[in-house]
N, C-alpha and C positions, 0 to 999 in steps of 0.2 A: 235629284234629291231622292234619297232612299226613303222607303216607307217608314213611318214611325211605328213604335211597338203597338200603339192603338190601331193603326191602319193594318198591320199584319194580323192582329187578332180578328179584325173585321173581315179580312180576306179569308182567313181560315173558317170563320163562322159561316160566311156566304157559301164557300165551297161545300161545307158539310150540308148546308141547307139545300143546295142544288142537287147533291147526290141523293138526299132524302126525297125530294120531289120526284125525281126520275123514276122511282119505283112505282108510284101511283099518283100521277099529277092531279087527277080528278079529286082524289081524297086529300092529298097533302098540300095542294096550293093554298087552300083557306088557312091551314095551320101555319104556312109560311108567312102569310099576312099578319097573323097574330104575333109571330116572332119579330117581324119587321116593325110592328108598333113599339115593341120594347127596344129595338135596336136604334131606331130613329128618334133619339131623345129630344132633338131640336125641332122636330116636326117639319123638316124640309120636304118630305115626300108624302105627307098625310093625304093631300088631295088626290095624288095618283093612286095611293092604296085604296081610297074610297071608290075610285072608278073601277079598279079591279074587283072589289067586293061586289059591286053592282053587276059586273059581267059574270062573275062566277055563280051568282044567284039565279041566272037564267041560262040554262044549257042550250036553249034554242037560239040564243043570241049569236050573231055572226062573229062577234069578237071572242066568245067562248070557243067557237069552232076554230078560230084563228090560233088561239093559244094552244089548244090541244093539237092542232096541226103542226105547230113548231116541234112538239115532243114526238109526234109520229113520223114526221117527214125529214127531220134533220138528225144527222149523226150526233149521238149523245155527247161525245167529248167535244165536238165543235160547238154544240149548243151551250155546254157549260163554259167553254172558253169565251164565247160571245157574251153570255150573261155576265161573266166575271169582269171582262174588260169594259163592256159598255155600261152595265148597270152599277157595278161596284167601282172600278177604277175611274171611269170617265164621269160618273155621276155621284155616287155616295161618298167616295173619297176625294175625287177631283174637284167637285163643286165647292165644298167648304174651303179647300185649299186655295182655289181661285179667288173666292170672295175675300179671304183673309189677305192675300197678296195684293188684291186690288186696293184695299184700304191702306196697306202698308206702302205700296209703290205709287199710289195715286194714278192708276192707269187701268185700262180695260184688259182683262185676261180672257181670251177666247175659250169657249167650251170645246170647239172643234176647229181644225185648221185645214184649209183647202190648198193643195200644192199641185203645180204642173211639172211633173218630172221631165217632160219633153214636149216640144211642139211638133215632133214627127208624127205622121199618121200613115197607115197603109191604105186608107180610102181617101176619096176626094168628093165629099158630099156637097150637093148643091146648096149654095148659100152659107157654107161654113167658113169662118175666118181662118181657122187653123191651117188650112191647106196653103194659104198665102205665105206662111212662115217656113214651110218645108221642115227640114230636120236640123235647122241651125241653132235652135235654142234648147239647151239641156242643162238640168241641174245634176251635178255630180252625186254619186252615192254618198260621198263624205259630207256634202252640204245637206242632203236630205236627212242623213243620220244625225247631224248636229242639230238641225231644227227640231227633230223629234226629241232628242235628249233635253234641249232647252225647254220644250213644251212640257215634257214630263215633270221637270223641276217646278213648273208653274201649276201643275195639276191638270194638264190637258193630255188626254189619252186617246182621242178620237181624231182620225186623219182621213181626209178624202183626197183622191187623186183625180185630176182632170188633165186636159191636154189641148191639142194633140191626142194621140192614142196612148194612154199610160202603159198598156201591155206591150208596146214596143220595147219597154224596159222591164219585162216581166221577171227576168232573173234577178235584177236589183230589187224589185218590189218584194219578191219572196225572201231575199236576203235581209231586207229591212224587217219583215215579219219575224224572221228568226232572231234578229238582234233585239227586237222589242216585243217579247211575248206578252207583256202587260198592256200593250196598246191594241186598239181595234182599227183596222184599215178597210177602206172600201175604195172603189174606183169606178168612175163613169167611163164605160168602155163600149166600143162598137161590137164586141163579142166575137169577132171573126178569128181572133188569135187564141181563143180558148180551146184547148185540145185535151186529150186524155192525160198527157204528161203533165200539163200545167194544173189540171184539176187534181191529180194525185199529189202535187206539191201543195195545193191549197188544203187538201185533206190532212197533209202532214203538219203544216204550220198552224192551221185551225183559226187564224185571226184575220183572214182576208175575205171580203164579200164583194163580188162585182155587182154593179148596177148597169145592166145591158141596154143599150139604146135600140129601141124598136119604134118604127114610125107608124105602126098599125099592122095590117096584114101584108102579104107579099107585094101587092101592087104599090102600096104607099111607101113601104120600106125601100124597095128596089128603085122607086122613082127618084129618091134623094140620094141613096147610098150606093147604087149600082146593081146591075143584074146579078143574081145569085147570092146577094148579101143576106136576104131573109132566110134562105135555106141554111147558110152557115150559122146564123144566129139560133135558129131552131135546133140545129145539131148541138150547139154549145149548151143550150138550156137542157136538152135531153141528157147530156153527159152529167151536168151538175145535179139534176134531179136523181139520176140513177145512183150517183155517189152520195146522195143525201147531204148535199151542201147547200147552204142558204144563198139565195141571190135575189136581186130585185131587177126592176125594169126602169129605164129612163125614157120618157116620151116627150118629144118635141112636137107640139101641135101647131099646124100651119093652116093657111086658108084652104089647102087641098085635102087635109086629112082629119080635121077637127071632128066631123060627124062620125067618122070611123072610130077614132080614139075615145070619144065620149060615149060610145054605144055600149049597151049591156052585153052584147055579143063579145066585144073586145075585152071588157072587164072579166067576163067568164073565161075567156081564152087565157088571160094572164094568170088566173088562178089555176087553170088546167096545166099550163106550162110548168107550174111549180113556184112561181114568183111569190115572195113574201112581202114585198113592198114595191111601190112605184112612185117615182118622182115625175111630176108634170112641169114642163117648161113651155112657154110660148115662144115662137120664133121671133128673134130680134135681128134685123139686118145689120151686119157689121162688116166693114172692109170694102174694098173697091169692087169686089165681085159679088157683093150682096144682092139678093133678089127680093126687093121690097114687095113684089106681088105675093110673096108667101106669108106676109103679115096677116094675122087674123083680124077680123072685124070686131067691133064692140059686141055685136050679137053673138059671135062665136065664142068670145071670151066669157060672156055671161052664160052661154050654154055649158061650157066646161066647168064653170063655178058651180052651177046647179047640179050637173051630173056627178061630179066628184063627191059632193056632199050627200047626194041621194044614195050613192053606192057605198058610202061609209057606213050606212045604216043597215046594209043588206049583204055585202060581200066580205068574205074573209081575206081581206087584202089591206095592208097599211098604206095609205096614200099621203103624199105631200104635194101641195100645189104651190110651186115656188112664188108665183106672182099673186095668187089670190088668197094665200093663207097668212098674209101679213097681219091680219087682225089678231092672230094668236101669239105673235111675237112683238106686237106694238110697232110694226114697221116691217122692213125687208127681212126675210128669214136669214139672209147672210149677216145681218147686223146682230143676230142672236148667237152667231157662231163665234 
């Protein structure tokens, strides 16, 4: 579905606003909120704007530092593309279209779609079900492209890749980014296949953000993912940071690494690496080679619940706790996608 004239006008207005902000975000962000008040006539995003106003009123707030860090740390054209695709297409334009079609078609229209391009992976992590499937399961480029086209028609512009290791198909993923510049893509990846060449491609297409799996520091990461994995992951993050590209981290906490992942030292390290967000998952044993001993205890899960909420108030890092944040989506976070 092509954008309507109204949606094209909205796109132009947001692009102009983003260009305006980039000159002086400290001064111009409050003015953008005033513009957004007039733009959002139906009041869909009023609560979110009020949160931003509270943040901008306190420059010592960790979230103020986070927002300014986005402008200082990320390539401006990549940042504009991300805002355009995520905030405009996926939210301000996509959300009303999704709700209208839900009523018309009497079905749920997802805000985001998770796809597994392949079951193949270059690692064999302890307790991971994906290794059991080898490289036998793959979605063709044409299938992935068709799903994205259909989703765009419904107002869905945000796509997440899982696997397997999605970057086994990194040429196809870049090709999809090129074919769908109005959509935003991210991938849960072990990070070991991220190199200078791929990062340059990311910088070129501007609409792909990796979420790199890290199990803590070197000992914990290499315990599950293999000796040398942590060094490769750190190298990948250093390249991304140098090129001013946004990336996040995906943490699976287990009975062996919960205290490390939930520590202030580790949260500070994620910020130092340059990560802008972190997904937290708890280990779930799946498959015949699952390791139930890695399941967390009730006390460890409670510890992560408390630590993540504690550091949301003090660290410039956006965090999502897949299991413990259900209260914000009235159930499983996946059900809100």
